[in-house]
C-alpha positions, 0 to 999 in steps of 0.5 A: 599066890592066887590072884583076883579082883579086890573092890568095895561095895556099898550096900543097901538094904531097901527098908531093912532096919536090924537092931541085933545080931537075932534079928539079922539071922531071923531075915537070913533063916527066913529068906532061906527058908523062902527059897526052899519052899520055891525049889520044892514048887519047881521041884513039883512042877518038874515031877507032876502030871500037869492035869494034877497041878493045874487050875480049871481056869487055865483048861486047855492052857497047861503049858502056858500055865506051867510056863507063867508059874514056872517065870514067876517062881524064878524071878521069886527065887532070883529076888529071894537069892539076891536078898539072902546074899545081901543079908549074909554080906551084911552080916559078914561085916560084923555090923555093931548093934546098939 
């Protein structure tokens, strides 16, 4: 037999209302697609030549541009991942849709 910690949590989906399991599944799919797009952009930064991805207004500051964009993408990735986790937890509770 395993051991662990059991707890109950209240989840709050800010300004989100779902009237059917289909709507909830669509929201989950949308979050997954957004996460995949963010991952693709992160991979692009990892593999691209900085000269090819930096806009002209950041000319001469390539490291600062990449650092700035990378941080924005990481923040968005963390936010979307948290949102996806909340949606999946909500789906697991088998909500009663009217």
